[in-house]
The first five atom37 places (N, CA, C, CB, O) and aatype in JSON, in Angstrom:
{
  "aatype": [20, 20, 20, 20, 20, 20, 20, 20, 20, 20, 20, 20, 20, 20, 20, 20, 20, 20, 20, 20, 20, 20, 20, 20, 20, 20, 20, 20, 20, 20, 20, 20, 20, 20, 20, 20, 20, 20, 20, 20, 20, 20, 20, 20, 20, 20, 20, 20, 20, 20, 20, 20, 20, 20, 20, 20, 20, 20, 20, 20, 20, 20, 20, 20, 20, 20, 20, 20, 20, 20, 20, 20, 20, 20, 20, 20, 20, 20, 20, 20, 20, 20, 20, 20, 20, 20, 20, 20, 20, 20, 20, 20, 20, 20, 20, 20, 20, 20, 20, 20, 20, 20, 20, 20, 20, 20, 20, 20, 20, 20, 20, 20, 20, 20, 20, 20, 20, 20, 20, 20],
  "atom_mask": [
    [1, 1, 1, 1, 1],
    [1, 1, 1, 1, 1],
    [1, 1, 1, 1, 1],
    [1, 1, 1, 1, 1],
    [1, 1, 1, 1, 1],
    [1, 1, 1, 1, 1],
    [1, 1, 1, 1, 1],
    [1, 1, 1, 1, 1],
    [1, 1, 1, 1, 1],
    [1, 1, 1, 1, 1],
    [1, 1, 1, 1, 1],
    [1, 1, 1, 1, 1],
    [1, 1, 1, 1, 1],
    [1, 1, 1, 1, 1],
    [1, 1, 1, 1, 1],
    [1, 1, 1, 1, 1],
    [1, 1, 1, 1, 1],
    [1, 1, 1, 1, 1],
    [1, 1, 1, 1, 1],
    [1, 1, 1, 1, 1],
    [1, 1, 1, 1, 1],
    [1, 1, 1, 1, 1],
    [1, 1, 1, 1, 1],
    [1, 1, 1, 1, 1],
    [1, 1, 1, 1, 1],
    [1, 1, 1, 1, 1],
    [1, 1, 1, 1, 1],
    [1, 1, 1, 1, 1],
    [1, 1, 1, 1, 1],
    [1, 1, 1, 1, 1],
    [1, 1, 1, 1, 1],
    [1, 1, 1, 1, 1],
    [1, 1, 1, 1, 1],
    [1, 1, 1, 1, 1],
    [1, 1, 1, 1, 1],
    [1, 1, 1, 1, 1],
    [1, 1, 1, 1, 1],
    [1, 1, 1, 1, 1],
    [1, 1, 1, 1, 1],
    [1, 1, 1, 1, 1],
    [1, 1, 1, 1, 1],
    [1, 1, 1, 1, 1],
    [1, 1, 1, 1, 1],
    [1, 1, 1, 1, 1],
    [1, 1, 1, 1, 1],
    [1, 1, 1, 1, 1],
    [1, 1, 1, 1, 1],
    [1, 1, 1, 1, 1],
    [1, 1, 1, 1, 1],
    [1, 1, 1, 1, 1],
    [1, 1, 1, 1, 1],
    [1, 1, 1, 1, 1],
    [1, 1, 1, 1, 1],
    [1, 1, 1, 1, 1],
    [1, 1, 1, 1, 1],
    [1, 1, 1, 1, 1],
    [1, 1, 1, 1, 1],
    [1, 1, 1, 1, 1],
    [1, 1, 1, 1, 1],
    [1, 1, 1, 1, 1],
    [1, 1, 1, 1, 1],
    [1, 1, 1, 1, 1],
    [1, 1, 1, 1, 1],
    [1, 1, 1, 1, 1],
    [1, 1, 1, 1, 1],
    [1, 1, 1, 1, 1],
    [1, 1, 1, 1, 1],
    [1, 1, 1, 1, 1],
    [1, 1, 1, 1, 1],
    [1, 1, 1, 1, 1],
    [1, 1, 1, 1, 1],
    [1, 1, 1, 1, 1],
    [1, 1, 1, 1, 1],
    [1, 1, 1, 1, 1],
    [1, 1, 1, 1, 1],
    [1, 1, 1, 1, 1],
    [1, 1, 1, 1, 1],
    [1, 1, 1, 1, 1],
    [1, 1, 1, 1, 1],
    [1, 1, 1, 1, 1],
    [1, 1, 1, 1, 1],
    [1, 1, 1, 1, 1],
    [1, 1, 1, 1, 1],
    [1, 1, 1, 1, 1],
    [1, 1, 1, 1, 1],
    [1, 1, 1, 1, 1],
    [1, 1, 1, 1, 1],
    [1, 1, 1, 1, 1],
    [1, 1, 1, 1, 1],
    [1, 1, 1, 1, 1],
    [1, 1, 1, 1, 1],
    [1, 1, 1, 1, 1],
    [1, 1, 1, 1, 1],
    [1, 1, 1, 1, 1],
    [1, 1, 1, 1, 1],
    [1, 1, 1, 1, 1],
    [1, 1, 1, 1, 1],
    [1, 1, 1, 1, 1],
    [1, 1, 1, 1, 1],
    [1, 1, 1, 1, 1],
    [1, 1, 1, 1, 1],
    [1, 1, 1, 1, 1],
    [1, 1, 1, 1, 1],
    [1, 1, 1, 1, 1],
    [1, 1, 1, 1, 1],
    [1, 1, 1, 1, 1],
    [1, 1, 1, 1, 1],
    [1, 1, 1, 1, 1],
    [1, 1, 1, 1, 1],
    [1, 1, 1, 1, 1],
    [1, 1, 1, 1, 1],
    [1, 1, 1, 1, 1],
    [1, 1, 1, 1, 1],
    [1, 1, 1, 1, 1],
    [1, 1, 1, 1, 1],
    [1, 1, 1, 1, 1],
    [1, 1, 1, 1, 1],
    [1, 1, 1, 1, 1],
    [1, 1, 1, 1, 1],
    [1, 1, 1, 1, 1]
  ],
  "atom_positions": [
    [[9.16, 15.74, 1.44], [8.9, 14.39, 0.97], [9.14, 13.41, 2.12], [9.79, 14.04, -0.26], [10.13, 13.51, 2.85]],
    [[8.22, 12.47, 2.27], [8.38, 11.43, 3.3], [9.43, 10.43, 2.85], [7.04, 10.72, 3.59], [9.55, 10.12, 1.66]],
    [[10.19, 9.94, 3.81], [11.19, 8.92, 3.5], [10.49, 7.58, 3.3], [12.25, 8.83, 4.63], [9.34, 7.4, 3.7]],
    [[11.19, 6.66, 2.7], [10.64, 5.32, 2.52], [10.4, 4.66, 3.87], [11.58, 4.46, 1.65], [9.4, 3.96, 4.05]],
    [[11.31, 4.87, 4.83], [11.13, 4.31, 6.17], [9.85, 4.87, 6.8], [12.35, 4.63, 7.07], [9.09, 4.11, 7.41]],
    [[9.61, 6.15, 6.67], [8.39, 6.74, 7.22], [7.14, 6.13, 6.59], [8.39, 8.26, 7.0], [6.15, 5.87, 7.28]],
    [[7.18, 5.9, 5.29], [6.02, 5.32, 4.59], [5.8, 3.88, 5.03], [6.22, 5.38, 3.06], [4.66, 3.46, 5.23]],
    [[6.87, 3.12, 5.19], [6.75, 1.74, 5.68], [6.12, 1.75, 7.07], [8.15, 1.05, 5.71], [5.18, 1.0, 7.33]],
    [[6.63, 2.59, 7.95], [6.12, 2.64, 9.32], [4.69, 3.17, 9.39], [7.03, 3.49, 10.18], [3.91, 2.73, 10.24]],
    [[4.35, 4.1, 8.54], [2.96, 4.58, 8.46], [2.03, 3.45, 8.04], [2.84, 5.75, 7.46], [0.91, 3.32, 8.55]],
    [[2.49, 2.64, 7.1], [1.69, 1.52, 6.63], [1.43, 0.54, 7.78], [2.39, 0.79, 5.45], [0.32, 0.06, 7.96]],
    [[2.47, 0.26, 8.54], [2.32, -0.62, 9.7], [1.3, -0.03, 10.68], [3.69, -0.83, 10.4], [0.44, -0.75, 11.18]],
    [[1.4, 1.25, 10.95], [0.51, 1.9, 11.91], [-0.94, 1.98, 11.41], [1.02, 3.3, 12.23], [-1.87, 2.06, 12.21]],
    [[-1.12, 1.96, 10.1], [-2.45, 2.18, 9.52], [-3.32, 0.93, 9.48], [-2.3, 2.7, 8.13], [-4.53, 1.03, 9.33]],
    [[-2.72, -0.25, 9.61], [-3.49, -1.46, 9.34], [-3.4, -2.53, 10.42], [-3.04, -2.05, 8.06], [-2.43, -2.61, 11.18]],
    [[-4.44, -3.33, 10.47], [-4.48, -4.61, 11.18], [-5.06, -5.61, 10.18], [-5.33, -4.52, 12.53], [-5.38, -5.24, 9.05]],
    [[-5.19, -6.83, 10.6], [-5.77, -7.85, 9.71], [-7.14, -7.42, 9.21], [-5.87, -9.19, 10.44], [-7.51, -7.7, 8.06]],
    [[-7.9, -6.74, 10.05], [-9.28, -6.41, 9.71], [-9.5, -4.99, 9.21], [-10.12, -6.61, 10.89], [-10.62, -4.63, 8.86]],
    [[-8.45, -4.18, 9.15], [-8.64, -2.8, 8.67], [-8.01, -2.55, 7.31], [-8.05, -1.83, 9.67], [-8.04, -1.43, 6.79]],
    [[-7.45, -3.59, 6.73], [-6.9, -3.44, 5.38], [-8.05, -3.28, 4.39], [-6.01, -4.67, 5.0], [-9.19, -3.62, 4.69]],
    [[-7.75, -2.76, 3.22], [-8.78, -2.5, 2.21], [-9.06, -3.76, 1.39], [-8.35, -1.35, 1.27], [-8.67, -3.87, 0.23]],
    [[-9.73, -4.69, 2.04], [-10.07, -5.96, 1.4], [-11.59, -6.02, 1.27], [-9.51, -7.19, 2.22], [-12.32, -5.79, 2.24]],
    [[-12.04, -6.31, 0.07], [-13.47, -6.4, -0.18], [-13.71, -7.58, -1.1], [-14.03, -5.07, -0.81], [-13.12, -7.67, -2.18]],
    [[-14.57, -8.48, -0.69], [-14.83, -9.67, -1.49], [-13.59, -10.53, -1.68], [-15.37, -9.28, -2.84], [-13.44, -11.2, -2.69]],
    [[-12.69, -10.5, -0.69], [-11.46, -11.28, -0.75], [-10.36, -10.66, -1.58], [-11.76, -12.62, -1.28], [-9.28, -11.25, -1.71]],
    [[-10.61, -9.49, -2.16], [-9.62, -8.83, -3.01], [-9.22, -7.49, -2.42], [-10.17, -8.63, -4.42], [-10.02, -6.81, -1.78]],
    [[-7.96, -7.11, -2.63], [-7.5, -5.8, -2.2], [-8.08, -4.74, -3.14], [-5.94, -5.74, -2.18], [-8.15, -4.94, -4.35]],
    [[-8.49, -3.63, -2.55], [-9.05, -2.53, -3.32], [-8.29, -1.24, -2.99], [-10.56, -2.36, -3.04], [-7.9, -1.02, -1.84]],
    [[-8.1, -0.4, -3.98], [-7.52, 0.92, -3.71], [-8.43, 1.7, -2.79], [-7.28, 1.69, -5.03], [-7.97, 2.4, -1.89]],
    [[-9.74, 1.58, -3.03], [-10.76, 2.24, -2.24], [-11.98, 1.33, -2.2], [-11.13, 3.65, -2.82], [-12.55, 0.99, -3.24]],
    [[-12.39, 0.93, -0.99], [-13.55, 0.05, -0.88], [-14.83, 0.87, -0.84], [-13.45, -0.84, 0.38], [-14.79, 2.09, -0.68]],
    [[-15.95, 0.19, -0.98], [-17.25, 0.86, -0.87], [-17.47, 1.46, 0.51], [-18.36, -0.11, -1.18], [-18.26, 2.39, 0.67]],
    [[-16.76, 0.93, 1.52], [-16.85, 1.45, 2.89], [-15.9, 2.6, 3.13], [-16.57, 0.34, 3.88], [-15.92, 3.21, 4.2]],
    [[-15.05, 2.91, 2.14], [-14.13, 4.05, 2.27], [-12.75, 3.71, 2.78], [-14.73, 5.04, 3.16], [-11.93, 4.62, 2.96]],
    [[-12.45, 2.43, 3.02], [-11.08, 2.08, 3.43], [-10.19, 2.05, 2.19], [-11.06, 0.7, 4.17], [-10.65, 1.78, 1.08]],
    [[-8.92, 2.33, 2.4], [-7.97, 2.41, 1.29], [-6.8, 1.47, 1.52], [-7.48, 3.86, 1.11], [-6.41, 1.2, 2.66]],
    [[-6.24, 0.99, 0.44], [-5.07, 0.14, 0.51], [-3.82, 0.98, 0.8], [-4.9, -0.66, -0.8], [-3.9, 2.2, 0.96]],
    [[-2.69, 0.31, 0.85], [-1.44, 0.99, 1.19], [-1.08, 2.08, 0.19], [-0.32, -0.02, 1.26], [-0.58, 3.13, 0.58]],
    [[-1.33, 1.86, -1.09], [-1.05, 2.89, -2.1], [-2.21, 3.89, -2.14], [-0.83, 2.25, -3.49], [-1.97, 5.09, -2.24]],
    [[-3.43, 3.41, -2.07], [-4.59, 4.29, -2.12], [-4.56, 5.37, -1.07], [-5.85, 3.48, -1.97], [-4.94, 6.51, -1.35]],
    [[-4.12, 5.04, 0.15], [-4.11, 6.04, 1.22], [-3.1, 7.15, 0.96], [-3.81, 5.37, 2.54], [-3.16, 8.2, 1.59]],
    [[-2.18, 6.92, 0.05], [-1.15, 7.91, -0.27], [-1.51, 8.73, -1.52], [0.19, 7.23, -0.49], [-0.77, 9.63, -1.9]],
    [[-2.64, 8.42, -2.13], [-3.06, 9.11, -3.35], [-3.94, 10.31, -3.04], [-3.81, 8.14, -4.26], [-4.59, 10.38, -2.0]],
    [[-3.93, 11.25, -3.96], [-4.78, 12.44, -3.83], [-6.25, 12.06, -3.78], [-4.52, 13.41, -4.98], [-6.98, 12.5, -2.89]],
    [[-6.67, 11.26, -4.73], [-8.08, 10.84, -4.81], [-8.17, 9.42, -5.36], [-8.89, 11.81, -5.7], [-8.42, 9.23, -6.55]],
    [[-7.96, 8.41, -4.49], [-8.12, 7.05, -5.0], [-9.55, 6.85, -5.48], [-7.76, 5.99, -3.92], [-10.49, 7.44, -4.93]],
    [[-9.7, 6.04, -6.49], [-11.02, 5.87, -7.11], [-11.43, 4.4, -7.09], [-11.01, 6.39, -8.56], [-10.61, 3.5, -7.3]],
    [[-12.69, 4.16, -6.83], [-13.21, 2.81, -6.86], [-12.97, 2.2, -8.24], [-14.71, 2.79, -6.5], [-12.75, 1.0, -8.35]],
    [[-13.02, 3.02, -9.28], [-12.83, 2.51, -10.65], [-11.43, 1.96, -10.9], [-13.12, 3.62, -11.65], [-11.2, 1.26, -11.88]],
    [[-10.48, 2.27, -10.01], [-9.13, 1.73, -10.16], [-9.09, 0.25, -9.81], [-8.15, 2.5, -9.28], [-8.16, -0.45, -10.21]],
    [[-10.08, -0.24, -9.09], [-10.03, -1.6, -8.58], [-9.92, -2.61, -9.71], [-11.25, -1.89, -7.74], [-10.55, -2.48, -10.76]],
    [[-9.12, -3.59, -9.46], [-8.93, -4.69, -10.4], [-8.91, -5.96, -9.57], [-7.62, -4.52, -11.26], [-9.36, -5.96, -8.42]],
    [[-8.4, -7.03, -10.12], [-8.34, -8.27, -9.35], [-7.54, -8.11, -8.08], [-7.75, -9.38, -10.19], [-7.84, -8.76, -7.08]],
    [[-6.55, -7.27, -8.09], [-5.8, -6.93, -6.89], [-5.1, -5.6, -7.14], [-4.77, -8.05, -6.5], [-5.09, -5.1, -8.27]],
    [[-4.53, -5.05, -6.1], [-3.94, -3.71, -6.2], [-2.56, -3.7, -6.86], [-3.84, -3.1, -4.84], [-1.93, -2.65, -6.94]],
    [[-2.09, -4.84, -7.31], [-0.77, -4.85, -7.96], [-0.83, -4.31, -9.38], [-0.21, -6.26, -7.98], [0.21, -4.21, -10.04]],
    [[-1.99, -3.96, -9.86], [-2.1, -3.36, -11.18], [-1.88, -1.85, -11.08], [-3.47, -3.67, -11.82], [-2.61, -1.07, -11.69]],
    [[-0.88, -1.44, -10.32], [-0.62, -0.03, -10.06], [-0.4, 0.75, -11.36], [0.6, 0.12, -9.16], [-0.82, 1.9, -11.46]],
    [[0.24, 0.15, -12.32], [0.54, 0.88, -13.56], [-0.59, 0.79, -14.58], [1.81, 0.35, -14.18], [-0.5, 1.37, -15.66]],
    [[-1.63, 0.06, -14.25], [-2.72, -0.12, -15.19], [-4.06, 0.05, -14.48], [-2.64, -1.51, -15.86], [-4.94, -0.8, -14.58]],
    [[-4.2, 1.15, -13.76], [-5.41, 1.4, -12.99], [-6.58, 1.66, -13.92], [-5.21, 2.6, -12.05], [-6.51, 2.52, -14.8]],
    [[-7.65, 0.9, -13.73], [-8.85, 1.1, -14.53], [-8.65, 0.83, -16.01], [-9.34, 2.47, -14.35], [-9.43, 1.32, -16.83]],
    [[-7.62, 0.07, -16.36], [-7.41, -0.27, -17.76], [-6.61, 0.76, -18.54], [-8.71, -0.46, -18.42], [-6.22, 0.5, -19.68]],
    [[-6.37, 1.93, -17.96], [-5.6, 2.97, -18.64], [-4.29, 3.17, -17.89], [-6.4, 4.31, -18.71], [-4.29, 3.23, -16.66]],
    [[-3.17, 3.29, -18.6], [-1.91, 3.56, -17.91], [-2.03, 4.87, -17.11], [-0.73, 3.65, -18.92], [-2.54, 5.87, -17.6]],
    [[-1.55, 4.83, -15.88], [-1.64, 5.98, -14.99], [-0.24, 6.35, -14.52], [-2.56, 5.68, -13.78], [0.57, 5.48, -14.21]],
    [[0.03, 7.63, -14.48], [1.29, 8.12, -13.93], [1.1, 8.17, -12.42], [1.69, 9.53, -14.52], [0.53, 9.12, -11.89]],
    [[1.57, 7.14, -11.71], [1.36, 7.05, -10.27], [1.88, 8.29, -9.56], [2.04, 5.8, -9.72], [1.26, 8.78, -8.62]],
    [[3.02, 8.8, -10.0], [3.62, 9.98, -9.36], [2.63, 11.14, -9.29], [4.89, 10.42, -10.11], [2.55, 11.82, -8.27]],
    [[1.88, 11.37, -10.35], [0.93, 12.49, -10.37], [-0.31, 12.18, -9.53], [0.52, 12.81, -11.8], [-1.03, 13.11, -9.15]],
    [[-0.58, 10.91, -9.25], [-1.73, 10.53, -8.43], [-1.43, 10.61, -6.93], [-2.18, 9.13, -8.78], [-2.35, 10.71, -6.12]],
    [[-0.15, 10.57, -6.57], [0.24, 10.57, -5.17], [0.15, 11.97, -4.57], [1.65, 10.03, -5.01], [0.35, 12.97, -5.26]],
    [[-0.15, 12.03, -3.27], [-0.06, 13.29, -2.54], [1.39, 13.75, -2.63], [-0.54, 13.14, -1.04], [2.29, 12.92, -2.65]],
    [[1.63, 15.06, -2.67], [3.01, 15.56, -2.85], [4.03, 14.96, -1.89], [3.02, 17.05, -2.71], [5.17, 14.7, -2.28]],
    [[3.66, 14.74, -0.65], [4.62, 14.24, 0.34], [5.04, 12.79, 0.1], [4.03, 14.36, 1.72], [5.98, 12.3, 0.72]],
    [[4.34, 12.1, -0.81], [4.67, 10.7, -1.1], [5.38, 10.53, -2.44], [3.4, 9.87, -1.1], [5.71, 9.4, -2.82]],
    [[5.62, 11.57, -3.13], [6.24, 11.49, -4.46], [7.75, 11.3, -4.37], [5.92, 12.75, -5.28], [8.38, 11.58, -3.36]],
    [[8.31, 10.81, -5.48], [9.76, 10.72, -5.58], [10.34, 9.35, -5.28], [10.37, 11.69, -4.69], [11.55, 9.21, -5.14]],
    [[9.49, 8.34, -5.18], [9.98, 6.99, -4.88], [9.73, 6.06, -6.06], [9.3, 6.43, -3.62], [8.76, 6.22, -6.81]],
    [[10.61, 5.11, -6.21], [10.58, 4.12, -7.29], [9.28, 3.31, -7.26], [11.79, 3.18, -7.18], [8.77, 2.99, -6.18]],
    [[8.76, 2.98, -8.41], [7.53, 2.18, -8.51], [7.72, 0.82, -7.84], [7.13, 2.0, -9.98], [6.76, 0.24, -7.32]],
    [[8.94, 0.3, -7.85], [9.2, -0.99, -7.19], [8.99, -0.88, -5.68], [10.64, -1.46, -7.48], [8.55, -1.83, -5.04]],
    [[9.3, 0.29, -5.11], [9.03, 0.52, -3.69], [7.52, 0.43, -3.42], [9.58, 1.9, -3.24], [7.1, -0.22, -2.47]],
    [[6.72, 1.08, -4.27], [5.27, 1.06, -4.09], [4.7, -0.34, -4.24], [4.59, 2.01, -5.08], [3.75, -0.7, -3.55]],
    [[5.26, -1.12, -5.14], [4.81, -2.5, -5.28], [5.12, -3.31, -4.02], [5.47, -3.15, -6.51], [4.31, -4.13, -3.59]],
    [[6.3, -3.08, -3.43], [6.65, -3.76, -2.19], [5.7, -3.36, -1.06], [8.1, -3.44, -1.8], [5.26, -4.21, -0.29]],
    [[5.39, -2.08, -0.96], [4.46, -1.6, 0.07], [3.08, -2.24, -0.14], [4.34, -0.05, 0.03], [2.44, -2.67, 0.82]],
    [[2.65, -2.31, -1.38], [1.34, -2.88, -1.65], [1.29, -4.36, -1.32], [0.96, -2.66, -3.11], [0.33, -4.84, -0.72]],
    [[2.32, -5.1, -1.7], [2.37, -6.53, -1.38], [2.39, -6.75, 0.13], [3.59, -7.18, -2.02], [1.76, -7.69, 0.62]],
    [[3.11, -5.9, 0.85], [3.15, -5.97, 2.3], [1.72, -5.85, 2.86], [4.07, -4.86, 2.88], [1.33, -6.63, 3.73]],
    [[0.97, -4.89, 2.38], [-0.43, -4.69, 2.79], [-1.29, -5.89, 2.42], [-1.0, -3.43, 2.14], [-2.1, -6.34, 3.23]],
    [[-1.13, -6.4, 1.21], [-2.03, -7.41, 0.66], [-1.94, -8.77, 1.36], [-1.75, -7.6, -0.79], [-2.95, -9.47, 1.46]],
    [[-0.79, -9.14, 1.82], [-0.58, -10.49, 2.36], [-1.12, -10.6, 3.78], [0.91, -10.86, 2.34], [-0.58, -9.99, 4.71]],
    [[-2.18, -11.38, 3.95], [-2.85, -11.48, 5.25], [-1.93, -12.04, 6.33], [-4.08, -12.35, 5.14], [-2.11, -11.74, 7.51]],
    [[-0.94, -12.85, 5.95], [-0.06, -13.44, 6.97], [0.86, -12.41, 7.62], [0.77, -14.54, 6.35], [1.53, -12.73, 8.6]],
    [[0.91, -11.18, 7.09], [1.7, -10.11, 7.72], [0.96, -9.45, 8.89], [2.07, -9.05, 6.69], [1.55, -8.64, 9.61]],
    [[-0.32, -9.79, 9.07], [-1.16, -9.04, 10.0], [-1.88, -9.93, 11.0], [-2.18, -8.23, 9.24], [-2.12, -11.11, 10.75]],
    [[-2.2, -9.34, 12.15], [-3.06, -9.97, 13.15], [-4.18, -8.97, 13.47], [-2.25, -10.37, 14.46], [-4.22, -7.88, 12.9]],
    [[-5.06, -9.35, 14.36], [-6.14, -8.45, 14.75], [-5.63, -7.18, 15.43], [-7.1, -9.17, 15.69], [-6.33, -6.17, 15.46]],
    [[-4.42, -7.22, 15.96], [-3.89, -6.06, 16.67], [-2.73, -5.36, 15.96], [-3.44, -6.47, 18.04], [-2.23, -4.35, 16.45]],
    [[-2.3, -5.87, 14.83], [-1.19, -5.23, 14.1], [-0.38, -6.25, 13.33], [-0.29, -4.48, 15.07], [-0.94, -7.1, 12.63]],
    [[0.93, -6.15, 13.44], [1.82, -7.04, 12.69], [1.92, -8.42, 13.32], [3.2, -6.43, 12.59], [1.96, -8.57, 14.54]],
    [[1.97, -9.41, 12.46], [2.28, -10.78, 12.89], [3.8, -10.91, 12.98], [1.67, -11.84, 11.89], [4.52, -9.97, 12.66]],
    [[4.28, -12.07, 13.41], [5.73, -12.31, 13.41], [6.27, -12.19, 11.99], [6.05, -13.71, 14.0], [7.34, -11.62, 11.78]],
    [[5.54, -12.74, 11.01], [5.95, -12.61, 9.61], [6.0, -11.14, 9.2], [5.0, -13.4, 8.68], [6.91, -10.72, 8.49]],
    [[5.02, -10.37, 9.64], [4.97, -8.95, 9.31], [6.13, -8.17, 9.91], [3.68, -8.36, 9.79], [6.67, -7.27, 9.27]],
    [[6.52, -8.52, 11.13], [7.67, -7.87, 11.77], [8.92, -8.15, 10.94], [7.86, -8.36, 13.23], [9.72, -7.26, 10.68]],
    [[9.08, -9.41, 10.53], [10.22, -9.79, 9.7], [10.19, -9.02, 8.38], [10.21, -11.31, 9.44], [11.22, -8.5, 7.94]],
    [[9.01, -8.95, 7.75], [8.88, -8.26, 6.46], [9.18, -6.77, 6.6], [7.48, -8.47, 5.88], [9.82, -6.19, 5.72]],
    [[8.71, -6.14, 7.68], [9.02, -4.72, 7.89], [10.53, -4.51, 7.99], [8.33, -4.19, 9.17], [11.06, -3.6, 7.37]],
    [[11.2, -5.35, 8.75], [12.67, -5.23, 8.86], [13.33, -5.4, 7.49], [13.24, -6.3, 9.84], [14.24, -4.65, 7.13]],
    [[12.84, -6.37, 6.74], [13.36, -6.59, 5.39], [13.17, -5.34, 4.52], [12.67, -7.81, 4.73], [14.09, -4.91, 3.83]],
    [[11.97, -4.76, 4.55], [11.71, -3.56, 3.76], [12.56, -2.38, 4.2], [10.25, -3.18, 3.84], [13.02, -1.6, 3.36]],
    [[12.77, -2.24, 5.5], [13.66, -1.17, 6.0], [15.05, -1.34, 5.43], [13.72, -1.18, 7.54], [15.66, -0.38, 4.96]],
    [[15.56, -2.57, 5.48], [16.92, -2.8, 4.94], [16.96, -2.59, 3.43], [17.38, -4.23, 5.28], [17.87, -1.95, 2.92]],
    [[15.98, -3.14, 2.73], [15.97, -3.06, 1.27], [15.89, -1.61, 0.8], [14.79, -3.85, 0.7], [16.57, -1.23, -0.16]],
    [[15.08, -0.8, 1.46], [14.83, 0.56, 1.0], [15.5, 1.61, 1.87], [13.36, 0.81, 0.94], [15.05, 2.76, 1.93]],
    [[16.57, 1.21, 2.56], [17.32, 2.13, 3.41], [17.81, 3.33, 2.6], [18.5, 1.42, 4.08], [18.4, 3.16, 1.54]],
    [[17.55, 4.51, 3.11], [17.92, 5.76, 2.42], [19.41, 6.05, 2.45], [17.19, 6.92, 3.05], [19.9, 6.85, 1.65]],
    [[20.14, 5.4, 3.34], [21.56, 5.73, 3.51], [22.42, 5.37, 2.32], [22.09, 5.05, 4.7], [23.63, 5.6, 2.34]]
  ]
}
């Protein structure tokens, strides 16, 4: 199982302002171009049908309650749903990102998430 710190750092490495899964101004689990949001990239098979107004509807994907744990790849399982919401919000907020990676706000937010979700 990946640690929360590893997942946070993977999220940072996976995105820039322009590579996040944003389509039509909204975050998508999976875009028509095949990009995935922070939670979508950790799922076995993210689905376009999961898309809603934003990706914070993690517990209500496609209008039906979904067991997120069973949707995640095995290496991402075992973490609190609140952790996944924090990861998703980190991805969603454009002020966390620049064209080349994290903004100053994003660096601050990553440190905050590391402290908040410290495994120790």
